[in-house]
C-alpha positions as CSV (number, residue, x, y, z in Angstrom):
1,X,-19.8,-1.1,5.5
2,X,-19.9,-2.7,2.2
3,X,-16.7,-5.0,2.1
4,X,-17.4,-5.9,5.6
5,X,-20.8,-7.0,4.6
6,X,-19.1,-8.8,1.6
7,X,-16.5,-10.9,3.5
8,X,-19.0,-11.6,6.0
9,X,-21.7,-13.1,3.6
10,X,-19.3,-14.4,0.9
11,X,-16.3,-16.0,2.6
12,X,-16.3,-19.7,2.4
13,X,-13.6,-19.9,5.1
14,X,-11.3,-22.0,2.8
15,X,-8.2,-21.2,4.6
16,X,-6.3,-20.4,1.4
17,X,-5.4,-16.5,2.4
18,X,-4.7,-17.4,6.1
19,X,-2.2,-20.3,5.0
20,X,-0.3,-17.2,2.8
21,X,-0.8,-14.1,5.2
22,X,1.1,-13.8,8.6
23,X,-1.6,-11.5,9.4
24,X,-4.4,-13.8,9.1
25,X,-2.6,-16.6,10.7
26,X,-2.4,-14.2,13.9
27,X,-5.6,-12.6,13.7
28,X,-8.0,-15.6,12.1
29,X,-10.1,-15.9,8.9
30,X,-11.6,-12.6,7.1
31,X,-15.3,-13.6,8.1
32,X,-14.6,-14.5,11.4
33,X,-12.9,-10.9,11.8
34,X,-15.8,-9.4,9.8
35,X,-18.4,-11.2,11.7
36,X,-16.9,-9.7,15.3
37,X,-16.0,-6.5,14.1
38,X,-17.1,-3.8,16.6
39,X,-16.3,-0.7,15.3
40,X,-16.8,1.4,18.6
41,X,-14.0,-0.9,20.5
42,X,-10.7,0.3,19.9
43,X,-9.2,-3.1,20.3
44,X,-11.6,-4.2,17.2
45,X,-10.3,-0.6,15.4
46,X,-6.9,-1.6,15.7
47,X,-7.1,-5.1,14.2
48,X,-7.3,-3.5,10.8
49,X,-4.3,-1.4,11.1
50,X,-2.4,-4.5,11.6
51,X,-2.9,-5.4,8.1
52,X,-0.3,-4.2,5.6
53,X,-2.9,-4.3,2.6
54,X,-0.6,-5.9,0.2
55,X,-3.6,-7.8,-1.2
56,X,-1.9,-11.3,-1.2
57,X,-5.4,-12.4,0.6
58,X,-7.2,-11.0,-2.4
59,X,-4.8,-12.8,-5.2
60,X,-5.5,-16.2,-3.5
61,X,-9.3,-15.9,-2.9
62,X,-11.2,-18.1,-5.0
63,X,-14.5,-16.2,-4.6
64,X,-12.5,-12.9,-5.3
65,X,-13.8,-11.0,-1.9
66,X,-10.7,-8.9,-1.1
67,X,-10.2,-8.9,2.7
68,X,-7.4,-6.1,2.1
69,X,-10.4,-3.8,0.9
70,X,-12.2,-4.8,3.9
71,X,-9.5,-3.5,6.4
72,X,-9.2,-0.4,4.4
73,X,-12.7,0.3,4.9
74,X,-12.4,-0.9,8.8
75,X,-9.5,1.8,9.1
76,X,-11.8,4.3,7.2
77,X,-14.5,3.6,9.9
78,X,-11.8,4.0,12.9
79,X,-10.9,7.3,11.4
80,X,-14.6,8.3,11.3
81,X,-15.4,7.4,14.8
82,X,-12.1,9.4,15.9
83,X,-10.0,6.7,16.2
84,X,-7.1,5.7,14.4
85,X,-4.5,7.4,16.6
86,X,-2.2,4.6,17.2
87,X,0.9,5.2,19.0
88,X,2.1,2.0,17.9
89,X,2.0,2.8,14.4
90,X,4.6,5.9,14.8
91,X,7.7,3.9,13.6
92,X,6.1,2.8,10.1
93,X,4.6,6.4,9.8
94,X,7.8,7.9,10.5
95,X,9.4,5.6,8.0
96,X,6.8,6.3,5.6
97,X,7.5,10.4,6.2
98,X,10.9,9.8,5.6
99,X,10.7,7.7,2.6
100,X,8.6,10.1,1.0
101,X,10.8,13.0,1.9
102,X,12.8,15.0,-0.6
103,X,15.9,13.7,0.7
104,X,14.9,10.1,-0.2
105,X,12.5,10.1,-2.9
106,X,13.8,9.7,-6.7
107,X,11.5,10.1,-9.6
108,X,12.7,8.9,-13.1
109,X,10.4,11.1,-15.2
110,X,12.0,11.3,-19.2
111,X,10.9,14.0,-21.6
112,X,7.2,13.3,-22.3
113,X,6.7,11.3,-19.6
114,X,2.8,10.1,-19.5
115,X,2.9,6.8,-17.9
116,X,5.0,5.7,-14.6
117,X,6.1,2.6,-13.4
118,X,5.5,2.6,-9.6
119,X,6.7,-0.5,-8.0
120,X,6.7,0.9,-4.4
121,X,9.6,0.7,-2.0
122,X,10.1,-2.6,-0.8
123,X,11.0,-4.5,-4.3
124,X,13.6,-1.5,-4.9
125,X,15.1,-1.6,-1.7
126,X,15.6,-5.5,-1.9
127,X,16.1,-5.9,-5.6
128,X,17.1,-2.4,-6.8
129,X,19.3,-3.9,-10.0
130,X,16.4,-6.2,-10.9
131,X,13.6,-3.3,-10.9
132,X,16.0,-1.1,-12.9
133,X,16.1,-4.0,-15.6
134,X,12.8,-4.3,-15.3
135,X,12.1,-0.8,-16.0
136,X,14.3,-0.8,-18.9
137,X,12.9,-3.6,-20.9
138,X,9.3,-1.9,-20.2
139,X,10.8,1.1,-22.0
140,X,12.0,-0.7,-24.8
141,X,7.7,-0.8,-25.2
142,X,7.0,2.3,-24.0
143,X,10.0,4.6,-24.3
144,X,8.4,7.6,-22.3
145,X,7.8,5.4,-19.2
146,X,9.1,6.9,-16.0
147,X,9.7,5.2,-12.8
148,X,9.1,6.2,-9.2
149,X,10.6,3.5,-6.9
150,X,9.4,5.1,-3.6
151,X,7.4,4.3,-0.7
152,X,4.0,3.2,-1.6
153,X,2.7,4.9,1.6
154,X,0.3,1.9,2.3
155,X,0.2,3.0,5.9
156,X,-1.6,6.2,5.3
157,X,-4.3,4.6,2.8
158,X,-6.5,4.8,6.1
159,X,-6.3,8.9,5.7
160,X,-6.8,9.5,2.0
161,X,-6.2,13.3,2.5
162,X,-2.8,12.6,3.9
163,X,-2.1,9.9,1.3
164,X,-2.8,12.6,-1.4
165,X,-1.0,15.3,0.3
166,X,2.1,13.2,0.3
167,X,1.9,11.8,-3.1
168,X,1.4,15.4,-4.5
169,X,4.3,16.9,-2.4
170,X,6.7,13.8,-3.3
171,X,6.1,14.5,-7.0
172,X,6.4,18.2,-6.5
173,X,9.8,17.8,-4.6
174,X,11.5,15.5,-6.8
175,X,11.1,16.0,-10.3
176,X,14.6,14.4,-11.5
177,X,14.3,13.2,-14.8
178,X,15.8,10.1,-15.7
179,X,18.1,11.4,-18.3
180,X,19.7,13.9,-15.9
181,X,20.2,11.4,-13.3
182,X,21.7,8.5,-15.0
183,X,24.0,10.9,-17.5
184,X,27.4,11.2,-16.4
185,X,28.3,14.6,-14.6
């Protein structure tokens, strides 16, 4: 496991990522997690599924080892070994499923759209006005820029086939253009 080895060998245990991340505050430094990881034990497999994969750890890491990439790799290993079926993840996976359904998905894709601004669901859910202002500002630079303010599906990143199927389905079932959505009826 390439990322696991990289974290084990290169992490300086500087504590910068742990200061910023509630997950690492609970479970420990990335090096300690990498060194203790035993892929055949379900309790070790489950730790990787606790990480949100937001990547704040990577952003503050002075040696650029990317602990979030390690946790994704650990998830993939758990799935490969037949693990990864954790009932406690059901709530977030159901939230993701609803968030990518045709009932909640919205795509603002103007005519000739060739690039999409994809802020995920957290920021649009908490600051929708700011997200739309930023999108409008970006459209002054790239007029054909679209927007998809929906779930990024990070909980499914351990299962790439599921992730690809959901993203494809989301785009296929919600091709609403920005002009149609924002123009008065």
